[in-house]
C-alpha positions in Angstrom: -209.2 166.9 -55.7 -207.2 164.3 -53.9 -205.8 164.9 -50.4 -202.2 163.9 -49.9 -201.7 161.4 -47.1 -198.2 160.0 -46.4 -198.0 156.3 -46.6 -197.4 154.6 -43.2 -194.3 153.0 -44.6 -192.8 156.5 -45.1 -193.0 157.4 -41.3 -189.7 156.5 -39.7 -190.1 154.0 -36.8 -188.5 154.8 -33.4 -185.9 152.2 -32.7 -187.0 149.7 -30.0 -183.7 150.0 -28.2 -184.3 153.8 -27.7 -187.6 153.1 -26.1 -185.9 150.4 -23.9 -183.2 152.9 -22.8 -185.8 155.5 -22.0 -187.8 153.0 -19.9 -184.6 152.1 -18.0 -183.8 155.8 -17.4 -187.2 156.5 -16.1 -187.0 153.5 -13.8 -183.6 154.7 -12.4 -185.0 158.2 -11.7 -188.0 156.8 -9.9 -185.8 154.4 -7.9 -183.5 157.3 -6.8 -186.5 159.4 -5.9 -188.0 156.7 -3.8 -184.7 156.2 -1.9 -184.4 159.9 -1.0 -185.3 160.5 2.7 -188.5 162.4 3.4 -188.1 165.8 4.9 -188.5 166.1 8.6 -189.7 169.3 10.2 -188.9 170.7 13.7 -190.1 173.6 15.9 -188.5 175.4 18.8 -190.9 175.4 21.8 -191.4 177.4 25.0 -191.4 175.8 28.5 -195.2 176.2 28.7 -198.0 178.7 28.1 -197.8 182.3 29.3 -200.7 183.8 31.4 -203.7 184.2 29.2 -204.2 187.9 29.9 -203.2 190.9 32.1 -199.8 192.2 33.1 -197.5 194.8 31.7 -197.2 195.1 27.9 -194.0 193.8 26.3 -193.0 193.7 22.7 -190.5 191.2 21.5 -188.6 192.0 18.3 -187.3 192.5 15.8 -185.3 189.3 16.2 -182.4 189.0 13.7 -180.5 185.8 13.0 -177.0 185.3 11.5 -176.9 184.9 7.8 -175.9 181.3 8.0 -179.2 180.5 9.8 -181.3 182.2 7.1 -182.4 178.9 5.6 -185.0 176.1 6.2 -182.2 173.5 6.9 -180.9 172.9 10.3 -177.2 173.7 10.8 -174.7 171.5 12.7 -171.1 172.5 13.5 -168.8 169.6 12.7 -165.5 171.4 13.6 -164.3 174.9 14.4 -164.5 176.1 10.8 -166.8 173.6 9.2 -170.6 173.8 9.3 -172.9 171.0 7.9 -176.3 171.8 6.5 -178.9 169.0 6.7 -180.7 168.3 3.5 -183.8 166.6 5.0 -184.0 168.0 8.5 -185.6 171.5 8.4 -187.3 174.2 10.5 -191.1 174.3 10.1 -191.3 177.9 9.2 -189.1 181.0 9.5 -186.5 180.5 12.3 -186.5 184.2 13.3 -190.3 184.2 13.8 -190.1 180.9 15.8 -187.4 182.3 18.1 -189.4 185.5 18.7 -192.6 183.5 19.6 -190.7 181.2 22.0 -189.0 184.1 23.7 -192.3 186.0 24.0 -194.0 183.1 25.7 -191.1 182.4 28.0 -190.8 186.1 29.0 -194.6 186.1 29.6 -194.1 183.2 32.0 -191.2 184.8 33.9 -192.7 188.3 34.1 -196.3 187.0 34.8 -197.9 188.8 32.0 -200.1 187.7 29.1 -199.7 191.0 27.4 -196.7 190.0 25.2 -196.6 190.5 21.5 -194.1 189.9 18.7 -192.9 192.4 16.1 -194.4 194.0 14.1 -197.2 195.5 16.1 -199.6 198.3 15.4 -198.4 200.8 17.9 -196.5 201.2 21.2 -199.4 202.6 23.3 -200.0 199.5 25.3 -196.4 198.5 25.7 -194.0 199.3 28.5 -190.9 197.6 27.1 -189.5 196.5 23.8 -186.9 193.8 23.5 -184.7 193.4 20.4 -182.6 190.3 19.9 -179.6 189.4 17.6 -179.0 185.7 17.4 -175.4 185.4 16.3 -175.0 181.6 16.6 -177.5 178.8 17.1 -176.5 175.2 16.1 -175.4 171.8 17.3 -171.8 170.9 18.0 -169.6 167.9 17.5 -169.3 167.7 21.3 -173.0 166.7 21.6 -174.2 170.2 22.7 -176.5 172.9 21.4 -174.9 176.3 21.3 -176.5 179.8 21.4 -174.8 183.2 21.3 -177.1 186.2 21.3 -177.2 189.9 22.2 -180.3 191.8 23.3 -181.4 195.3 24.2 -184.4 196.4 26.4 -186.0 199.8 25.7 -188.6 201.5 27.8 -191.6 202.9 26.1 -192.8 205.4 25.0 -189.5 207.3 25.5 -187.5 204.5 23.8 -184.7 204.8 26.4 -182.3 201.8 26.5 -182.4 200.2 29.9 -180.3 197.1 29.2 -177.8 196.0 26.5 -176.3 192.6 27.1 -174.6 189.6 25.5 -175.2 186.0 26.5 -174.0 182.6 25.3 -174.5 179.1 26.6 -174.5 175.4 25.8 -177.0 172.7 26.5 -176.2 169.0 26.2 -178.3 166.8 23.9 -180.1 164.1 25.8 -179.7 161.7 22.9 -178.4 161.9 19.4 -180.7 163.3 16.7 -182.2 166.5 15.4 -185.3 166.2 17.6 -183.0 166.3 20.7 -181.1 169.2 19.1 -184.3 171.2 18.7 -185.3 170.4 22.3 -181.8 171.5 23.6 -182.0 174.8 21.6 -185.4 175.4 23.1 -183.9 175.1 26.5 -181.2 177.6 25.6 -183.9 180.1 24.6 -185.6 179.5 27.9 -182.3 180.4 29.7 -181.9 183.5 27.5 -185.4 184.6 28.5 -184.4 184.3 32.1 -181.4 186.5 31.5 -183.5 189.1 29.8 -186.2 189.0 32.4 -183.6 189.5 35.2 -182.3 192.6 33.4 -185.7 194.4 33.4 
């Protein structure tokens, strides 16, 4: 019994010009991809380390951030009603967690305690105070500043009695243009916020 095999001449050939167009298209895609700027990542940082141990127990968090900040991309305010979101300049991790860690370290430095933790924690037994923070605005401005607007509450533990409920906003000039300088200026604002919180306790 013979097996049927199509003759090679019956298989339609792919036009050479189609292959040429495909090659050009792939080359264009690769060229565009190679021209796209690489992502740059930034962290907010504390002024320095907190004491390694000892001191009263403080819990920082939850820290909430405005919905426009719930993204990896860094936000810049170009005018009163216009925000720009950078495509390639991004936060290295969750911004709310980064803010909580920076505030915890700065508070530890100001209150001379190494017993500071961020939310969530296992229980309140070793904590004397809990600090919750709402970051309502945090961005760069067209005036060359970083801007922070936040509210915070301090609760005594274990009775969960509110002992302070304040708002604070401030600006910090950028030393030079650029997102690295913006992250540094926003870090300074968080240090100033920590001072305000510490003075209210």
